C-alpha positions in Angstrom: 122.2 -41.0 111.4 119.1 -39.4 112.9 119.9 -37.7 116.2 117.6 -38.8 119.1 116.8 -36.9 122.3 116.4 -39.4 125.1 114.1 -38.7 128.0 114.5 -40.1 131.5 111.4 -39.8 133.6 111.8 -40.0 137.4 109.1 -41.6 139.6 107.6 -38.2 140.3 107.4 -37.8 136.5 108.6 -34.4 135.3 112.4 -34.1 135.2 113.9 -34.3 131.7 117.6 -34.8 131.0 118.8 -34.0 127.5 121.6 -36.3 126.5 123.0 -36.8 123.0 124.3 -39.9 121.3 126.0 -41.7 124.2 123.3 -42.5 126.7 120.1 -44.5 126.7 118.0 -44.7 129.9 120.3 -46.3 132.4 122.2 -48.1 129.7 125.4 -47.3 127.7 125.6 -49.4 124.5 129.0 -50.8 123.7 128.1 -50.5 120.0 129.3 -47.5 118.0 126.1 -45.5 117.5 127.5 -43.8 114.4 127.2 -47.2 112.7 124.0 -48.6 114.2 120.6 -47.1 115.0 119.3 -48.1 118.4 116.3 -50.4 118.7 113.9 -48.4 120.9 112.0 -50.3 123.5 109.2 -48.2 125.0 108.0 -49.1 128.4 104.7 -47.7 129.6 104.7 -48.3 133.3 103.1 -47.1 136.5 106.5 -46.3 138.0 105.3 -45.1 141.4 104.1 -48.7 142.2 105.8 -52.0 142.7 104.7 -53.6 139.5 105.9 -50.6 137.5 109.2 -49.8 139.2 110.4 -53.4 139.3 109.6 -53.7 135.6 111.6 -50.6 134.9 114.6 -51.9 136.8 114.4 -55.3 135.2 114.2 -53.9 131.7 117.1 -51.5 132.3 119.2 -54.4 133.6 118.4 -56.7 130.6 119.1 -53.8 128.1 122.4 -53.1 129.9 123.5 -56.7 129.8 122.6 -57.1 126.1 124.4 -53.9 125.1 127.5 -54.9 127.1 127.5 -58.2 125.3 127.6 -56.4 121.9 124.0 -55.6 121.1 121.4 -57.3 118.9 122.2 -59.1 115.7 119.7 -57.8 113.1 120.5 -59.4 109.7 123.9 -58.0 108.7 124.2 -55.4 111.4 124.5 -55.2 115.2 122.4 -52.7 116.9 122.2 -51.5 120.5 119.0 -51.3 122.6 117.6 -48.2 124.1 114.9 -48.2 126.8 112.5 -45.3 127.1 110.4 -45.4 130.3 107.3 -43.4 130.7 104.9 -43.2 133.7 101.3 -44.2 132.9 100.1 -43.6 136.4 97.4 -46.2 135.8 97.8 -47.8 139.2 97.0 -44.5 140.9 93.5 -44.2 142.3 91.2 -42.1 140.0 93.6 -41.9 137.0 91.5 -42.6 133.9 92.5 -45.2 131.3 92.8 -42.5 128.7 95.9 -41.1 130.4 97.7 -44.4 130.1 96.8 -44.6 126.4 98.2 -41.1 125.8 101.5 -42.4 127.2 101.5 -45.4 125.0 100.8 -43.3 121.9 103.5 -40.8 122.9 106.0 -43.6 123.1 105.1 -44.8 119.7 104.7 -41.5 117.9 107.1 -39.1 119.6 109.7 -41.5 121.0 109.5 -43.7 117.9 109.5 -46.9 119.9 110.1 -50.0 117.7 108.6 -52.3 120.4 106.7 -52.0 123.7 107.5 -54.0 126.8 105.8 -53.8 130.2 102.4 -52.3 130.6 100.1 -50.5 130.9 99.9 -52.3 134.3 96.2 -52.1 135.2 94.2 -54.7 133.2 91.6 -52.1 132.1 94.3 -49.9 130.6 96.2 -52.8 129.0 93.1 -54.1 127.3 92.5 -50.7 125.8 96.1 -50.4 124.8 95.8 -53.6 122.7 93.7 -51.8 120.1 96.2 -48.9 120.1 99.3 -51.0 119.4 97.3 -52.8 116.7 96.4 -49.5 115.1 100.1 -48.5 115.0 101.3 -52.0 114.1 103.7 -52.1 117.1 104.6 -55.4 118.8 103.9 -55.2 122.5 104.9 -57.8 125.2 102.9 -57.3 128.3 105.1 -58.3 131.3 103.5 -56.9 134.5 100.2 -56.4 136.2 97.9 -57.4 133.3 96.2 -60.6 134.5 92.8 -60.5 132.9 91.7 -63.6 130.9 90.2 -61.1 128.4 93.7 -60.9 126.8 93.5 -64.4 125.4 89.9 -63.9 124.4 90.6 -60.8 122.3 93.5 -62.5 120.5 91.4 -65.6 119.9 88.3 -63.6 118.6 90.3 -61.3 116.3 93.8 -62.6 115.7 94.5 -60.2 112.7 93.8 -57.2 114.9 95.5 -58.4 118.1 98.4 -60.4 116.7 100.7 -57.6 117.9 100.1 -58.3 121.5 101.9 -61.0 123.6 101.7 -61.7 127.3 104.8 -63.2 129.0 103.3 -63.3 132.4 100.5 -65.4 133.9 96.7 -64.9 133.8 94.1 -64.9 136.6 92.6 -68.3 135.7 96.0 -70.0 135.9 96.7 -68.3 139.2 93.3 -69.5 140.6 94.3 -73.1 139.7 97.6 -72.7 141.5 95.8 -71.2 144.6 93.3 -74.0 144.6 96.1 -76.5 144.7 97.4 -74.7 147.8 93.9 -74.9 149.4 93.8 -78.6 148.7 97.1 -79.1 150.5 95.9 -77.1 153.5 92.7 -79.1 153.7 94.6 -82.4 153.4 97.4 -81.5 155.9 95.5 -79.4 158.5 91.8 -80.1 158.0 90.9 -76.5 157.0 87.5 -76.0 155.5 86.5 -72.3 156.0 87.8 -69.2 154.2 87.0 -65.5 153.9 87.7 -63.8 150.6 88.9 -60.1 150.5 89.7 -58.4 147.2 90.6 -55.1 145.7 88.1 -53.2 143.5 89.9 -53.8 140.2 88.9 -56.1 137.3 91.4 -58.9 137.7 91.0 -59.0 141.6 87.2 -59.0 141.5 87.1 -61.7 138.8 89.8 -63.8 140.7 88.0 -63.5 144.0 84.7 -64.5 142.6 86.2 -67.5 140.8 88.0 -68.5 143.9 84.9 -68.3 146.1 82.9 -70.3 143.5 85.6 -73.0 143.0 86.3 -73.4 146.7 82.6 -73.8 147.3 82.4 -76.5 144.7 85.3 -78.2 146.6 83.3 -78.3 149.8 84.8 -75.2 151.5 82.6 -72.8 153.5 83.2 -69.4 152.0 82.3 -65.8 153.0 82.8 -62.9 150.6 84.3 -61.6 148.5 84.6 -58.4 150.5 85.6 -55.7 148.0 87.8 -52.8 148.9 88.5 -49.6 146.9 92.1 -49.0 145.9 93.8 -47.0 148.7 91.7 -48.4 151.5 93.4 -47.8 154.9 91.2 -49.9 157.3 90.2 -53.5 156.9 89.0 -54.2 160.4 85.4 -54.8 159.5 86.2 -57.5 157.1 88.7 -59.1 159.5 86.0 -59.1 162.2 83.6 -60.8 159.8 86.3 -63.4 159.0 86.8 -64.1 162.7 83.1 -64.4 163.4 82.7 -66.7 160.4 85.5 -69.0 161.8 87.7 -68.6 158.7 91.0 -70.6 158.9 92.3 -69.0 155.7 91.8 -65.4 154.6 92.2 -65.3 150.8 93.4 -61.9 149.7 93.7 -60.6 146.1 95.1 -57.1 146.2 97.9 -55.3 144.2 97.8 -52.1 146.2 100.6 -51.3 148.7 98.0 -50.5 151.4 97.4 -54.2 151.8 100.3 -54.1 154.3 97.8 -52.5 156.7 95.5 -55.5 156.3 98.3 -57.9 157.2 99.4 -55.8 160.2 95.8 -55.6 161.5 95.4 -59.3 161.0 98.6 -59.9 163.2 97.6 -57.4 165.8 94.2 -59.2 166.2 96.0 -62.6 166.2 93.2 -64.1 164.2 93.3 -67.9 164.0 93.6 -67.8 160.2 96.4 -67.9 157.6 96.6 -64.9 155.3 97.2 -66.2 151.8 96.8 -64.8 148.3 98.0 -62.3 145.7 99.2 -59.6 148.1 101.3 -56.8 146.7 102.7 -55.6 150.1 104.1 -59.0 151.1 106.0 -59.5 147.9 108.9 -57.1 148.4 112.1 -57.8 150.2 111.5 -54.7 152.4 108.2 -56.0 153.7 109.6 -57.5 156.8 111.0 -54.2 158.0 108.0 -52.2 156.7 105.6 -54.5 158.7 108.0 -54.6 161.7 107.9 -58.4 161.5 104.1 -58.4 161.9 103.7 -59.9 158.4 105.3 -63.2 159.4 103.5 -66.3 158.1 101.8 -64.3 155.3 101.8 -66.2 152.0 102.0 -64.4 148.7 101.8 -65.5 145.1 104.5 -63.8 143.1 103.0 -65.0 139.8 106.2 -65.9 138.0 109.1 -67.8 139.7 112.4 -65.9 140.2 110.5 -62.8 141.5 112.3 -63.8 144.7 115.6 -65.7 144.6 115.1 -69.4 143.9 116.7 -72.0 141.7 114.5 -72.7 138.8 116.8 -73.0 135.8 120.5 -72.2 135.4 119.6 -68.6 134.6 117.6 -67.9 137.8 120.2 -67.3 140.4 122.5 -65.3 138.1 119.6 -63.1 137.3 118.9 -62.6 141.1 122.6 -61.8 141.7 122.8 -59.4 138.8 119.6 -57.6 140.0 120.9 -57.3 143.5 124.3 -56.1 142.3 122.7 -53.3 140.2 119.9 -52.2 142.4 121.0 -53.1 145.9 118.3 -55.6 146.8 116.9 -58.9 145.8 114.3 -59.2 143.0 111.3 -57.4 144.4 108.2 -59.3 143.4 105.8 -59.6 140.5 106.9 -57.9 137.3 110.6 -58.4 137.9 111.5 -61.7 136.3 108.9 -61.4 133.5 110.0 -58.0 132.4 113.6 -59.1 132.4 112.7 -62.2 130.4 110.6 -60.1 128.0 113.7 -58.2 126.8 115.6 -61.4 126.2 112.7 -63.1 124.5 112.2 -60.1 122.1 115.9 -60.0 121.3 115.8 -63.8 120.6 112.9 -63.3 118.2 114.5 -60.3 116.4 117.7 -62.2 115.9 115.9 -65.3 114.5 113.8 -63.0 112.3 116.8 -61.0 111.1 114.7 -57.9 111.1 112.6 -55.6 113.3 109.7 -55.7 110.8 106.6 -56.4 112.9 105.1 -59.4 111.0 108.4 -61.2 110.9 109.0 -60.6 114.7 105.5 -61.8 115.4 106.1 -65.0 113.6 109.4 -65.5 115.5 107.8 -64.8 118.8 105.1 -67.4 118.0 107.9 -69.9 117.4 109.7 -69.1 120.6 111.0 -72.0 122.6 113.8 -71.1 125.0 115.0 -71.6 128.6 114.1 -68.5 130.7 114.6 -67.4 134.3 111.3 -69.0 135.3 111.2 -72.1 133.1 110.6 -72.9 129.5 109.3 -69.9 127.5 106.7 -70.6 124.8 103.5 -68.9 123.7 100.2 -70.6 122.9 98.0 -69.8 119.9 96.6 -66.8 121.7 100.0 -65.3 122.5 99.8 -66.3 126.2 102.9 -67.7 127.8 102.4 -71.4 128.4 102.3 -72.2 132.2 103.4 -75.3 134.0 104.3 -76.5 137.5 107.5 -78.1 136.0 110.2 -75.7 134.6 111.0 -78.1 131.8 107.5 -77.7 130.4 106.6 -74.1 130.8 106.7 -70.9 132.9 106.3 -71.8 136.5 104.8 -69.8 139.4 106.3 -69.0 142.8 104.4 -68.7 146.1 106.4 -67.5 149.1 105.8 -67.4 152.8 107.5 -65.0 155.2 109.4 -66.9 157.8 112.0 -65.4 160.2 112.6 -62.4 157.9 113.0 -64.4 154.7 110.8 -65.2 151.7 110.8 -69.0 151.6 109.3 -70.7 148.5 106.4 -73.0 149.4 105.0 -73.7 146.0 105.2 -75.4 143.5 106.9 -78.5 144.9 109.5 -78.5 142.1 111.2 -75.4 143.6 109.9 -75.3 147.2 112.4 -74.5 149.9 110.1 -74.9 152.9 106.7 -76.4 153.8 103.9 -74.0 154.8 104.2 -73.0 158.5 101.2 -72.1 160.6 101.3 -69.2 163.1 101.9 -70.5 166.6 98.5 -69.2 167.9 96.8 -71.4 165.3 98.4 -74.5 166.8 97.5 -73.7 170.5 
């Protein structure tokens, strides 16, 4: 059997440990490797950022669980999984798309990855990677960060080229619809009618913010913005003052940078009479309460897929949350966690049904997927996008949380809600 050298990259990127035969990244197969060649899952991820490191942890957990259960049945043999994680750095400010593509190609050519799961995380890099995986005929399941609707458009326009790409997480237009449903409920319950839109200067956030502003305007809301902020912005006071002067009752935020915690702290310090709500990276994580010193209370964050914070969705959801906490010492951390974990199990399900790791056979099996996952029913549409729903029996459902008294309470969708939305006390005075 061909000997492999497995590489473990730390978050900082440059430490290599050489280990022979017994160890995959963070996982020890229970299968005799003298009898079975590992199936290599390459994971191109921006590991220094939330959507990268949670995907890495979730992938490792799923690989470990599958190996401990005996591995993957591929035709007449059982094979272990091996996860190879590489840092794309694509969420770092100023890092070009080409750098992420080099990582993807290295995973395929040098690490001989049979499949890719994870990223690249930034939409611009992931869209470019779709051509690369097609060229190498490597099946890729995008599971974190990549929210651009251009994914489905590319598959629809040129299926033969882009049939290798699947997305097991949500898309910006779907998330906009879910957010609009929240705005409808705030208008109905509290009479709100004004919002300020603040977004990060990246493709999915700009597009999402513009669509939200247009759709809310069509619904009769008064809207200001979007105010656009470069990745890494450290001061949001000008935009917050504009929102105050406008009389915004809701500040809609679409940012996946960790610096968005500063925005939320500034909002609380100013005690603006508005509810911060949106796709907010900083407010997703279980450590947010401590990091914000409790000043992020009442912030509402869309976690994209359910089970990115502990919640009962299917019979698999809470066991996943408990396994994640047992392994990593904290609850599921936000977007990219449940979807990356689910991606490994979905791939294994397809391989076992196909009876081979040959790409075309696995593509067909993925297209026929219909299984219960940690965030609902897992199926793909004709453009290889996971089918969304607000009911777990029908599709992959979202999760929107609000920080209340140090906990992430689920406030949407109604099928899994653990609390109604609560307004800050200074809004009720």
